[in-house]
C-alpha positions as CSV (number, residue, x, y, z in Angstrom):
1,M,19.8,-26.3,10.6
2,T,19.0,-28.0,7.4
3,E,16.0,-29.8,9.0
4,F,14.7,-26.5,10.4
5,L,15.1,-24.8,7.0
6,T,13.4,-27.7,5.2
7,A,10.4,-27.8,7.8
8,H,10.1,-23.8,7.4
9,W,10.9,-23.2,3.6
10,L,7.4,-22.2,2.8
11,D,7.4,-19.8,5.6
12,I,10.7,-18.3,4.6
13,V,9.8,-17.9,0.9
14,T,6.4,-16.2,1.8
15,T,8.3,-14.0,4.2
16,I,10.7,-12.8,1.7
17,L,7.8,-12.1,-0.7
18,G,5.9,-10.3,2.0
19,L,8.8,-8.1,2.8
20,A,9.1,-7.2,-0.9
21,Y,5.2,-6.6,-1.0
22,I,5.2,-4.2,1.9
23,L,8.1,-2.2,0.7
24,L,6.5,-2.0,-2.8
25,E,3.2,-1.0,-0.9
26,Y,5.1,1.8,1.1
27,K,6.3,3.2,-2.4
28,A,2.8,2.9,-3.8
29,S,4.3,0.8,-6.6
30,V,2.0,-1.2,-8.9
31,W,4.6,-4.1,-8.7
32,M,3.2,-4.8,-5.2
33,W,0.2,-6.6,-6.9
34,I,2.3,-9.0,-8.9
35,V,4.6,-9.9,-5.9
36,G,1.3,-10.2,-3.7
37,F,-0.2,-12.7,-6.3
38,L,2.6,-15.1,-6.0
39,M,2.9,-14.7,-2.1
40,Q,-0.9,-15.4,-1.8
41,V,-0.7,-18.7,-3.9
42,L,2.2,-20.0,-1.6
43,G,0.1,-18.6,1.4
44,I,-2.7,-21.0,0.6
45,V,-0.4,-24.0,1.0
46,L,1.2,-22.6,4.2
47,Y,-2.0,-21.7,6.1
48,Y,-3.7,-24.8,5.2
49,Q,-0.7,-26.9,6.6
50,K,-0.8,-25.0,9.7
51,G,-4.6,-25.2,10.3
52,L,-5.2,-21.4,9.8
53,Y,-8.2,-22.2,7.7
54,A,-9.8,-18.7,7.7
55,D,-6.3,-17.2,6.6
56,C,-6.2,-19.9,3.9
57,G,-9.6,-19.0,2.6
58,M,-8.8,-15.4,2.8
59,E,-5.9,-15.9,0.3
60,F,-8.5,-16.8,-2.4
61,Y,-10.3,-13.4,-1.7
62,Y,-6.9,-11.7,-1.7
63,L,-6.1,-13.2,-5.2
64,T,-9.3,-11.9,-6.6
65,V,-8.8,-8.4,-5.1
66,T,-5.0,-8.5,-6.1
67,V,-6.2,-8.8,-9.9
68,Y,-8.8,-6.1,-9.3
69,G,-6.3,-3.8,-7.4
70,Y,-3.8,-4.1,-10.2
71,W,-6.5,-3.1,-12.8
72,R,-7.7,-0.2,-10.6
73,W,-4.2,1.1,-10.2
74,V,-3.2,0.8,-13.9
75,R,-6.3,1.8,-15.8
76,K,-6.9,5.3,-16.7
77,S,-9.9,7.3,-15.1
78,P,-12.6,7.7,-17.8
79,R,-13.5,11.1,-16.2
80,H,-10.0,12.7,-15.8
81,Q,-7.9,10.5,-18.1
82,E,-5.5,10.4,-15.3
83,A,-2.5,8.0,-15.7
84,E,-2.9,6.4,-12.3
85,L,-5.3,6.2,-9.3
86,K,-4.6,8.9,-6.7
87,I,-4.2,8.4,-3.0
88,R,-7.4,9.6,-1.2
89,H,-9.3,9.4,2.1
90,F,-11.6,6.5,3.0
91,P,-15.2,8.0,2.4
92,W,-17.1,8.5,5.7
93,R,-20.3,7.1,4.0
94,L,-18.6,3.6,3.9
95,V,-17.4,3.4,7.6
96,L,-20.8,2.1,9.0
97,P,-21.4,-0.5,6.1
98,W,-17.8,-1.9,6.2
99,T,-17.8,-2.0,10.1
100,L,-21.1,-4.0,9.9
101,L,-19.5,-6.3,7.2
102,I,-16.4,-6.8,9.4
103,L,-18.6,-7.8,12.3
104,G,-20.8,-10.1,10.3
105,V,-18.0,-11.8,8.6
106,W,-16.1,-12.2,11.9
107,G,-19.1,-13.8,13.6
108,I,-19.9,-16.1,10.6
109,M,-16.3,-17.2,10.2
110,D,-15.8,-17.8,13.9
111,W,-18.9,-19.9,14.0
112,F,-17.9,-21.8,10.9
113,L,-14.4,-22.5,12.3
114,V,-15.8,-23.6,15.6
115,T,-18.3,-25.9,14.2
116,F,-16.7,-27.4,11.1
117,T,-12.8,-27.3,11.7
118,D,-10.2,-28.3,14.3
119,S,-9.0,-24.7,14.5
120,T,-7.4,-23.9,17.9
121,V,-7.6,-20.1,17.3
122,P,-10.9,-19.5,15.6
123,M,-11.8,-16.1,17.2
124,I,-8.4,-14.5,16.3
125,D,-8.1,-16.3,12.9
126,S,-11.5,-15.0,11.9
127,F,-11.0,-11.5,13.3
128,T,-7.8,-10.9,11.3
129,T,-9.4,-12.3,8.3
130,A,-12.6,-10.2,8.5
131,L,-10.5,-7.0,9.1
132,S,-8.3,-8.0,6.1
133,I,-11.3,-8.0,3.6
134,V,-11.6,-4.3,4.2
135,G,-7.9,-3.7,4.4
136,I,-7.2,-5.1,0.9
137,W,-10.3,-3.5,-0.6
138,A,-9.1,-0.2,0.8
139,L,-5.7,-0.7,-0.6
140,A,-7.1,-1.5,-3.9
141,H,-8.9,1.8,-3.9
142,K,-5.7,3.6,-2.7
143,Y,-7.3,4.9,0.4
144,L,-5.0,6.4,2.9
145,E,-6.6,5.0,6.0
146,Q,-6.0,1.4,4.8
147,W,-2.7,1.6,6.9
148,F,-4.7,1.8,10.1
149,I,-6.5,-1.3,9.2
150,W,-3.2,-3.0,8.6
151,I,-1.7,-1.9,11.8
152,V,-4.4,-3.7,13.8
153,V,-4.2,-6.8,11.5
154,D,-0.5,-6.9,11.8
155,I,-0.3,-6.7,15.6
156,F,-2.8,-9.5,16.1
157,T,-1.4,-11.6,13.2
158,C,2.2,-11.3,14.5
159,G,1.0,-12.9,17.9
160,L,-1.1,-15.5,16.2
161,Y,1.7,-16.7,13.9
162,F,4.2,-16.9,16.7
163,Y,1.5,-19.0,18.5
164,K,1.2,-21.3,15.4
165,D,4.9,-21.8,14.9
166,I,5.3,-19.8,11.8
167,P,8.2,-17.5,13.2
168,F,9.5,-16.0,10.0
169,K,6.0,-14.7,9.0
170,A,5.4,-13.7,12.6
171,S,8.6,-11.6,12.6
172,L,7.6,-10.1,9.1
173,Y,4.2,-9.0,10.7
174,A,6.1,-7.3,13.6
175,L,8.1,-5.4,10.9
176,Y,4.8,-4.7,9.0
177,V,3.6,-2.7,12.1
178,V,6.5,-0.4,11.8
179,I,6.4,-0.1,8.1
180,A,2.7,0.5,8.2
181,V,3.1,3.5,10.5
182,F,5.8,5.0,8.3
183,G,3.8,4.1,5.3
184,Y,0.9,6.0,6.5
185,F,3.0,9.3,6.8
186,K,4.6,8.6,3.5
187,W,1.3,8.1,1.7
188,R,-0.1,11.2,3.4
189,K,2.8,13.1,2.1
190,M,2.5,11.8,-1.5
191,M,-1.4,12.5,-1.2
192,G,-0.6,16.3,-0.4
193,E,1.9,16.5,-3.1
194,T,-0.6,15.3,-5.7
195,Q,-3.2,17.7,-4.5
196,H,-1.0,20.7,-4.9
197,R,-0.2,19.9,-8.5
């Protein structure tokens, strides 16, 4: 048992942080960004060790957007002097450009992983990474539909992590799917409440 825990300690710690992160996201708490920052730093090491190079690289993007997201959530709106960023819908005008971005990043990352790394899962690793680029950006802007993006990412990531022998994080991603469904309805309700004030 000690040997198993020693071999999977980074998986366990990032899983605990990930659980705290998703619960804070569910509550739309700004503390999610602080927990996320620590989780991402440790995630860089974990994913590199497991040969998930796209996920590893993605953590650097996450770190940047985490700082940006924290700033977006706590700064006052210059137009309305609101105390916090409100939950809102993903703008339709951004759907096509962001879809093209996902497809482009997916293709480039898949090519890169196949050409320059020993990745055994380049297509799925690059797909979840490309989709996550939009997911974390949408979260930073408090768009309600970010939950749909995470549901897809979480389903694919769960299977990928079980395959790559990261069982604790894989189980966490299975739980993420459930929390993301409930999170969507919670955020939709919160959005309705703020619109009626």
